C-alpha positions as CSV (number, residue, x, y, z in Angstrom):
1,M,-63.3,-89.9,56.0
2,M,-60.0,-89.8,53.8
3,I,-60.1,-87.2,51.1
4,R,-58.0,-86.5,48.3
5,M,-58.5,-84.2,45.0
6,R,-56.0,-84.4,42.2
7,R,-53.1,-85.7,44.3
8,M,-51.5,-89.2,44.4
9,C,-50.9,-90.8,47.6
10,S,-49.6,-94.3,48.4
11,C,-52.1,-96.8,49.6
12,Y,-49.8,-97.4,52.5
13,A,-50.1,-93.7,53.7
14,H,-53.8,-94.1,53.7
15,V,-53.7,-97.1,55.8
16,Q,-51.3,-95.4,58.2
17,W,-53.5,-92.5,58.5
18,L,-56.4,-94.6,59.4
19,R,-54.8,-96.6,61.9
20,R,-53.7,-93.5,63.6
21,A,-57.1,-91.9,63.7
22,R,-58.5,-95.4,64.9
23,T,-56.0,-95.9,67.7
24,R,-56.7,-92.3,69.0
25,G,-60.3,-93.3,69.7
26,H,-62.1,-92.0,66.8
27,R,-65.4,-94.1,66.4
28,R,-66.1,-92.6,62.9
29,I,-63.5,-90.6,60.8
30,G,-65.7,-87.6,60.0
31,Y,-65.2,-84.9,57.2
32,F,-62.6,-82.1,57.6
33,G,-61.7,-79.0,55.6
34,T,-63.7,-79.2,52.3
35,G,-65.1,-82.7,52.9
36,N,-68.7,-81.7,52.8
37,V,-68.2,-79.3,49.7
38,M,-66.4,-82.3,48.0
39,K,-69.2,-84.8,48.9
40,A,-71.9,-82.5,47.7
41,Y,-69.8,-82.0,44.4
42,L,-69.5,-85.9,44.1
43,L,-73.3,-86.5,44.6
44,R,-74.3,-83.8,41.9
45,Q,-72.5,-85.8,39.2
46,D,-74.1,-88.1,36.6
47,V,-71.7,-90.8,36.8
48,L,-69.8,-92.1,39.9
49,H,-67.5,-95.1,40.7
50,A,-67.5,-97.0,43.8
51,D,-65.4,-100.1,45.2
52,E,-64.7,-101.4,48.4
53,T,-61.9,-103.5,49.8
54,T,-60.8,-105.1,53.1
55,L,-58.5,-103.5,55.5
56,Q,-56.7,-105.3,58.3
57,V,-56.5,-102.9,61.3
58,L,-54.3,-104.5,63.8
59,R,-55.5,-102.7,67.1
60,E,-59.1,-101.9,66.6
61,L,-61.5,-101.7,69.4
62,G,-63.5,-104.6,69.7
63,K,-62.0,-106.6,66.8
64,T,-59.3,-109.2,66.8
65,A,-56.3,-108.5,64.7
66,Q,-57.3,-111.2,62.3
67,S,-60.4,-109.7,61.5
68,S,-61.1,-107.5,58.4
69,S,-62.6,-103.9,58.2
70,Y,-63.5,-102.2,55.0
71,L,-62.3,-99.1,53.0
72,W,-65.0,-97.9,50.7
73,L,-64.0,-95.7,47.7
74,Y,-66.2,-93.2,45.9
75,R,-64.9,-91.3,42.8
76,T,-66.3,-89.0,40.0
77,G,-66.2,-90.5,36.5
78,S,-64.3,-88.8,33.5
79,G,-64.9,-85.5,31.9
80,V,-65.1,-83.4,35.3
81,S,-62.9,-82.5,38.0
82,T,-61.6,-85.5,40.1
83,A,-62.8,-85.9,43.5
84,V,-62.3,-89.3,45.4
85,I,-63.5,-89.9,48.9
86,Y,-62.4,-92.9,51.3
87,D,-64.9,-94.1,53.7
88,Y,-63.7,-96.4,56.7
89,Q,-66.3,-99.0,58.0
90,K,-66.1,-101.9,60.2
91,T,-68.4,-104.0,57.9
92,S,-69.0,-104.5,54.3
93,G,-72.8,-103.9,54.6
94,G,-74.8,-102.5,51.8
95,E,-76.1,-100.0,54.1
96,H,-72.8,-98.0,53.8
97,P,-73.1,-97.0,50.3
98,Q,-76.8,-96.6,50.7
99,I,-76.2,-93.8,53.4
100,F,-73.1,-92.3,51.6
101,L,-74.8,-91.9,48.3
102,S,-78.2,-90.8,49.8
103,G,-79.5,-88.3,47.2
104,F,-77.1,-89.3,44.4
105,K,-79.2,-90.0,41.1
106,G,-77.2,-91.4,38.1
107,Y,-75.1,-94.3,36.9
108,L,-72.8,-96.1,39.5
109,H,-70.1,-98.0,38.2
110,V,-69.4,-101.0,40.6
111,D,-68.2,-104.6,40.6
112,G,-70.7,-107.4,41.2
113,Y,-71.1,-106.8,45.1
114,A,-74.9,-107.1,45.9
115,G,-74.8,-104.6,48.5
116,Y,-75.0,-101.9,45.9
117,H,-78.5,-102.8,45.1
118,K,-79.6,-101.1,48.3
119,V,-78.7,-97.5,46.8
120,P,-82.1,-96.3,45.7
121,G,-82.3,-94.1,42.4
122,V,-79.3,-95.3,40.6
123,T,-78.7,-97.4,37.7
124,L,-76.0,-99.8,38.3
125,V,-73.4,-100.7,35.7
126,G,-70.2,-102.6,35.9
127,F,-67.8,-105.0,34.5
128,G,-68.3,-107.8,37.1
129,H,-64.4,-107.9,37.5
130,M,-63.8,-108.5,33.8
131,R,-66.0,-111.3,33.0
132,G,-67.9,-109.1,30.5
133,V,-69.7,-106.0,30.4
134,N,-73.0,-106.1,31.9
135,T,-75.9,-103.8,33.4
136,M,-76.9,-105.1,36.7
137,K,-80.8,-105.3,36.9
138,R,-82.5,-104.2,39.9
């Protein structure tokens, strides 16, 4: 897990941190420091934002340099203290947000990715990458 609270870091720095952790043999980057507290804080909110993006890791065990990995981002909404958590995964499967957001009940702002439909107990809302405001039905 990569965690940041009210601090700006470059995307390049995040990628470099993930690469170092992966090349040291970490199968899953776990919480550190206040991570569990931040995740609990995040899951207590009424509104969260989530997104996923591809990430190329050049020397990842069991994958070619041309294959993609994924960086999932979970963030609090406006009007509360900012908390942002990054979650590295090897796939883009919908089980990742389902597991990470286990226990969250509220509004989840997302893009049109169908994997978010696996998250139970949330109301999905989003902009479908600016194709018009919509509420995604379950």
